[in-house]
C-alpha positions as CSV (number, residue, x, y, z in Angstrom):
1,X,-41.8,28.0,-43.6
2,X,-41.8,24.2,-44.0
3,X,-40.0,21.3,-45.4
4,X,-38.0,23.4,-47.9
5,X,-36.5,25.4,-45.1
6,X,-35.6,22.2,-43.3
7,X,-33.8,20.9,-46.3
8,X,-31.9,24.1,-46.8
9,X,-30.8,24.2,-43.2
10,X,-29.7,20.6,-43.4
11,X,-27.5,21.4,-46.5
12,X,-25.9,24.3,-44.6
13,X,-25.1,22.1,-41.7
14,X,-23.4,19.6,-44.1
15,X,-20.9,22.4,-45.0
16,X,-20.3,23.3,-41.4
17,X,-20.1,19.7,-40.0
18,X,-18.9,17.6,-43.0
19,X,-17.5,14.8,-40.8
20,X,-19.7,15.2,-37.7
21,X,-23.2,14.9,-39.2
22,X,-24.9,11.6,-39.9
23,X,-28.5,11.1,-41.4
24,X,-30.9,8.9,-39.5
25,X,-33.9,9.5,-41.8
26,X,-35.1,12.2,-44.2
27,X,-36.1,14.5,-41.3
28,X,-33.6,13.5,-38.6
29,X,-29.9,13.3,-38.2
30,X,-27.1,13.2,-35.6
31,X,-24.4,15.7,-34.9
32,X,-21.2,14.6,-33.1
33,X,-19.7,17.3,-30.8
34,X,-16.1,17.0,-29.6
35,X,-15.8,18.9,-26.3
36,X,-12.7,20.9,-25.3
37,X,-12.0,19.6,-21.8
38,X,-9.5,21.4,-19.6
39,X,-6.7,19.3,-18.4
40,X,-5.4,19.1,-14.8
41,X,-2.6,17.2,-13.0
42,X,-3.0,13.5,-13.3
43,X,-5.8,13.7,-15.9
44,X,-5.1,11.5,-19.0
45,X,-8.6,11.3,-20.3
46,X,-9.4,11.8,-24.0
47,X,-11.6,14.7,-25.1
48,X,-15.2,13.6,-24.6
49,X,-17.7,13.4,-27.5
50,X,-21.5,13.8,-27.2
51,X,-24.1,13.4,-29.9
52,X,-27.1,15.7,-30.5
53,X,-29.9,13.9,-32.4
54,X,-32.3,16.2,-34.2
55,X,-35.7,15.4,-35.6
56,X,-37.8,18.0,-37.4
57,X,-41.4,18.3,-36.6
58,X,-43.6,19.4,-39.5
59,X,-44.0,22.9,-38.0
60,X,-40.3,23.5,-37.4
61,X,-38.8,26.2,-37.0
62,X,-42.1,27.7,-35.8
63,X,-41.8,25.1,-33.1
64,X,-38.7,23.7,-31.5
65,X,-37.0,20.6,-32.9
66,X,-37.2,17.2,-31.1
67,X,-33.8,16.7,-29.5
68,X,-32.0,13.8,-27.8
69,X,-28.5,13.7,-26.3
70,X,-26.4,10.5,-26.2
71,X,-22.9,9.2,-26.2
72,X,-21.1,7.6,-29.2
73,X,-21.2,3.8,-29.2
74,X,-18.5,2.2,-26.9
75,X,-17.5,5.6,-25.6
76,X,-15.3,5.7,-22.5
77,X,-16.9,7.4,-19.6
78,X,-15.2,10.8,-18.9
79,X,-14.4,11.5,-15.2
80,X,-16.1,14.9,-15.4
81,X,-19.0,14.3,-17.7
82,X,-21.6,11.4,-17.7
83,X,-24.1,11.9,-20.5
84,X,-26.5,9.5,-18.9
85,X,-26.5,11.3,-15.6
86,X,-26.1,14.8,-17.1
87,X,-28.6,14.5,-19.9
88,X,-31.5,16.3,-18.2
89,X,-29.3,19.1,-17.1
90,X,-27.9,19.6,-20.6
91,X,-31.4,19.4,-22.2
92,X,-32.7,22.0,-19.8
93,X,-29.8,24.3,-20.7
94,X,-31.0,24.4,-24.3
95,X,-34.5,25.6,-23.6
96,X,-33.7,29.3,-23.5
97,X,-31.9,29.0,-26.9
98,X,-34.9,27.3,-28.4
99,X,-37.3,29.9,-27.2
100,X,-35.1,32.8,-28.3
101,X,-34.8,31.4,-31.9
102,X,-38.4,30.2,-32.7
103,X,-39.2,31.0,-36.3
104,X,-35.6,30.8,-37.4
105,X,-33.2,27.9,-38.2
106,X,-31.6,27.1,-34.9
107,X,-29.7,23.8,-35.0
108,X,-26.2,25.4,-35.4
109,X,-27.0,27.7,-32.5
110,X,-28.2,24.7,-30.4
111,X,-25.1,22.7,-31.2
112,X,-23.0,25.7,-30.1
113,X,-25.1,26.1,-26.9
114,X,-24.8,22.4,-26.0
115,X,-21.1,22.4,-26.5
116,X,-20.7,25.5,-24.3
117,X,-23.0,24.1,-21.6
118,X,-21.2,20.7,-21.5
119,X,-17.8,22.3,-21.4
120,X,-18.9,24.7,-18.6
121,X,-20.1,21.8,-16.6
122,X,-16.7,20.1,-16.9
123,X,-14.9,23.3,-16.0
124,X,-17.0,23.6,-12.8
125,X,-16.2,20.0,-11.8
126,X,-12.5,20.5,-12.7
127,X,-12.5,23.6,-10.5
128,X,-14.1,21.7,-7.7
129,X,-11.4,18.9,-8.0
130,X,-8.6,21.5,-8.1
131,X,-10.1,23.3,-5.0
132,X,-10.1,20.0,-3.1
133,X,-6.5,19.3,-4.1
134,X,-5.5,22.9,-3.1
135,X,-7.3,22.4,0.3
136,X,-5.4,19.2,0.9
137,X,-2.1,20.8,0.0
138,X,-2.9,23.8,2.3
139,X,-3.7,21.5,5.2
140,X,-0.4,19.6,4.7
141,X,1.5,22.8,4.5
142,X,-0.2,24.1,7.7
143,X,0.7,20.9,9.4
144,X,4.4,21.2,8.4
145,X,4.5,24.8,9.5
146,X,3.1,23.7,12.9
147,X,5.9,21.2,13.2
148,X,8.5,23.8,12.2
149,X,7.3,26.6,14.5
150,X,6.5,24.3,17.5
151,X,3.9,24.9,20.1
152,X,3.1,28.5,21.0
153,X,4.3,29.5,24.5
154,X,1.7,30.8,26.9
155,X,2.0,32.1,30.5
156,X,0.5,28.8,31.7
157,X,2.7,26.6,29.6
158,X,5.8,28.5,30.7
159,X,5.0,28.2,34.4
160,X,4.4,24.5,34.0
161,X,7.7,24.1,32.1
162,X,9.5,26.2,34.7
163,X,8.2,24.1,37.6
164,X,9.1,20.9,35.8
165,X,12.6,22.2,35.0
166,X,13.2,23.3,38.7
167,X,12.2,19.9,40.0
168,X,14.5,18.2,37.5
169,X,17.4,20.4,38.7
170,X,16.6,19.6,42.4
171,X,16.4,15.9,41.7
172,X,19.8,16.0,39.9
173,X,21.4,17.9,42.8
174,X,20.0,15.4,45.3
175,X,21.3,12.5,43.1
176,X,24.8,14.0,43.0
177,X,24.9,14.7,46.7
178,X,23.8,11.1,47.6
179,X,26.5,9.7,45.2
180,X,29.1,11.9,46.9
181,X,28.1,10.8,50.4
182,X,28.1,7.2,49.4
183,X,31.6,7.6,47.9
184,X,32.9,9.4,51.0
185,X,31.5,6.5,53.2
186,X,33.3,3.9,51.1
187,X,36.5,5.8,51.3
188,X,36.2,6.1,55.1
189,X,35.5,2.4,55.5
190,X,38.5,1.5,53.3
191,X,40.7,3.8,55.3
192,X,39.7,2.1,58.6
193,X,40.3,-1.3,57.1
194,X,43.9,-0.2,56.2
195,X,44.8,0.4,59.9
196,X,47.7,-1.7,61.2
197,X,46.9,-4.8,63.3
198,X,48.7,-5.5,66.6
199,X,51.0,-8.0,64.9
200,X,51.9,-5.5,62.2
201,X,52.8,-2.9,64.9
202,X,54.9,-5.5,66.8
203,X,56.7,-6.7,63.6
204,X,57.5,-3.1,62.7
205,X,59.0,-2.6,66.2
206,X,56.6,0.1,67.1
207,X,55.8,-1.6,70.4
208,X,57.6,-3.8,73.0
209,X,56.2,-6.7,74.9
210,X,54.9,-10.2,74.3
211,X,52.6,-10.9,71.3
212,X,50.0,-13.6,71.2
213,X,50.0,-15.1,67.7
214,X,46.6,-16.8,68.4
215,X,45.0,-13.4,68.6
216,X,46.4,-11.6,65.6
217,X,44.5,-8.4,66.1
218,X,45.2,-8.1,69.8
219,X,47.9,-5.7,70.9
220,X,50.6,-7.1,73.3
221,X,51.0,-5.7,76.7
222,X,52.6,-2.4,76.2
223,X,55.4,-1.5,78.6
224,X,56.5,1.5,76.8
225,X,55.5,2.9,73.4
226,X,58.6,3.6,71.4
227,X,58.1,5.4,68.1
228,X,60.7,4.5,65.6
229,X,62.7,7.4,64.5
């Protein structure tokens, strides 16, 4: 196998990737791979594209091709795939496929393997993001449930509440009693103030005798108390 087999494989790839394959030289070319990225809430990213650059060594396919992975020019960085950071991981994922296909044309198989590995990487990251969002939602729900159900009652918490409630009742009873005693005292004082003075008794004819106007509250000498009928 040699150059003729390489040319034949290249022609087959043209029919499979008519718009995705671009020649770099007679023995090298680039294949653009559009990945199918799963969407999740709030994700408005475009489907990412990676490029697999292939160069045939003279002994290919008895030896593996020279490969390089890159991003298209001016490509927007995808939130779940960074070719620059993920390149080594993706290249490593292709090694088993190369070893399994030595002696046979393998570029189509490598393109398929690279697409699958990159998409799986994005799925794992999407799952991690979703798991984190689910965890946050679960914590919020748990917090709301705690607010709804209130604090669980224990023997200790009940005894503390009962003691506090009993003291509040006793304090209220004391307050009411003190208010009543104060009110009764005011009423007694008012009643005493309303007692008739000596002058008032004399004017009403309830007593006989002389009355000293200079001492309004003094009672006149009482000869005989006559109660008006």
